[in-house]
N, C-alpha and C positions, 0 to 999 in steps of 0.2 A: 504494500500500500504506500503510495507516494506521500512524502511529508510536505504538504502544501504550505504549512505554516513557515517552514524553513525557506521554501522557495519565495514566498511573498516577502520575507524579511530580507533575503538577498537582493530582491528586486528593489525594495525600498532603499537599502543601503547604496545600491548602484545609482539610483536616482539622486540621492543626497550627494554622492561623490561627483556626479556630473554637474549638479548645481554649484558645488564648491569650486570645481575646476573652472567652470564658466565665470564665476565671480572673481577668482584671483587672476584670471587671464584678461579681465577687463581693465584697460588702462584708464588713467585719469582723463586723457584726451578723448577717449571714447565716451566716458561718462559726461564730459563737458559737451560733446556733440549731442548726446541724448537730451541734456538739459537745454541746450540751444534750440533743438528741434521742438521740444515741448513748449518752451517760452514763445517761440515764433508762431506756433499754431494755436496756443491758448488765447482766448479773447480777453482774459484778465491777467494781471501780473501774478506770477507764482512766487513761491518762497525762494529767496536768494540762496544760491548754493555757496555759502561763505567758505566753508572748509575746502571744498573742491576748487573754487576759484583761487584760493591762497596757494594750494598745492600746485596748480597749473602755472601760476605766476613764478613760483620758485623753480619749477622745471624749465620754464622758458629762459630764466636767467642762467641756469646751468647749461642749457642747450646753446645759448649765445656764446658763453665762454668756451664751450666745446668746439664750436665752429671757428672761433678766433684762434684757438690753440692749434686746431687741425690745419688751418691755413698757414700759420706761422711755421709749423713743423714739417711742411711740405707733403702732407697727406695727399693721396690720389685725388685729383679734382672731382672725379665722379663720386667718390665717397663723400667729399665735402658737400657736393650739391645735394646728395640724398639727406645729409644732416640738415641742410638749409631748408629743404622741402618740408621736412617734419616740423622744423621751427616755424616756418611760414604758416603751416596748417594750424598749429596750436595758437599762434597769434591771431589769425583770422577768426577762429572760433571764439576766442575770448573777447575780442573787440566787438564782434557781431552780437554775442550774447549780452554784453553790457549795453550796447547801443540800443538793442530792442527794448530792454528794460527802461532805459532813459526815455525812449519815445512813449512808452506806456505811462510812465510817471507824468510826463508833460501833458498827455492827452486826458488822463483821468486824475489829475492832481487833486482837486477838491474832494473827489470821491474817495481817494486813498487816504487823504489827510483827516477826514472826519471819522474814520474807523480804526480802532486799535488793531483789529484783526488784519486789515490790509496794510497798515503802516508797519506792523511788525514783520511783514514779508520782505521789507527793504533792508539792505545792508546799512551800516552806520553811515557810510559815505552817501548812499542814496537818500537816506533820511535827511541829511544835512542839505543835499541838493533840493529836495522837495520843500523843505522849510524856506530856503532862500527864494525859490520860485513862487511859493505861496505869498510871501511877504511882498515881493516885487509886483505880483499881479494885483494884490489887494491895493497897494499904493497907486498903481496905474489906473485901476478901475475907479477908485475914489477920486483921483485928481481929474480924470478925463471925462467920466460919465456920471457916476452915481451921485456925486455932490451937486450935480445940476438937475437932478430929478426930484420929484416930490418925496417927502419922507416915507410914504407908503411903498416906494419903489427903489429904495436904496440898499436893498439886500443883494449880496453877491451870489447867494445860493437860491433865492426864491424870486419868482416874478413879482410878487407883492406880499405884503404881510398877511394876506388872507390865504395864501397857499399853505396847505397842510404839509406838503413835502418839499424837499429841496429840488424843485423842478427845473432849476437852471444848472444842475450839476450833471455833466455827461458821465454815464456809467457803462461799463462793459456789458455787452449783450450775451448773457449766459445761455440764451436759447439758440446761439449759433451752432450749426452742425459742423462736426469735425470728423476726421478719419483717425481711428486709433487702433492699437494692437495690444492685446492683453499679454502679459509676460507669464501668465499661468491661467489655469482654468478658474473662472469666476462664476459664482452663483448669484442669484438675485439679492442675497443678503449683503453682498459686497458693495452694492451701489447706494446712492443716496436713499434713505428710508422712504421719503415721500414719493420717490419715483421708482421704487423697487418693482412695482407691477408693470412698468414699461419695459424693463429688461429682465429676463428670467435667467440668462446665462451668457457667458462669452467664452469661446474657445481660445486656447493659447495660440498666438501667432496668426490668428485669423483677423484680417482687416475688417473693421466695422465702421459704418457711417452712422453716427449717432449724435444726439443733442448733447452739447458740452456739459450742461448742468447735471445730466444723468450720471456722468462718469467722474465728477469732481473728486469724490471720496477716494476711489481706488487710484486715481492719478496722483493725488497728494501723498499716498502711501507707496508710490512707486510700483504699483501692480499693473499699471497701464502706461503706455507711451503714445504720444500723439505722432502723427505722420505728416 
């Protein structure tokens, strides 16, 4: 009689080893590429990858030194060019990732600043940038427009004091549809609770066209990547 329990245990261990090997083989540049892709496709600003960005910056500095030393030591030009290509790739991803986030901060500045949840997604440098932008915009609006309007219409956030919500604040459209891919099998319980009836499951590595707000929760946990 076959020992099915032992076979299932061996299969489980093999899967765990595959996941571990996949994890340790993922470079920081590949992780940054994934963060860049998610940030680019998401309608709202995501959590800043502070530790990852710092590691990539350090690796870029080392790569720059390596290229300089290789050129000085007369290393084969082809080898040096390969080093330079890797360096250029990492620099492009980092700059593009940070630039996309800056663009989102500028577009949804007041929406981000009025919420601790969204403000905490920014890095320290991004928070300082957002505060300076907010102060500059407030002063500009007050001096050029708002001070010349009746008292009832001098709010930067509302059309008038009778407005119940901040209807002058642009906000990301979370009902935007995106293409995503699950990194593992997901059941309906993995998605936003209020939308769990909309999605019952998601197969691993299967591209899915879905409303962004449905997959916010697994995206934040790294179980889903945007494409």
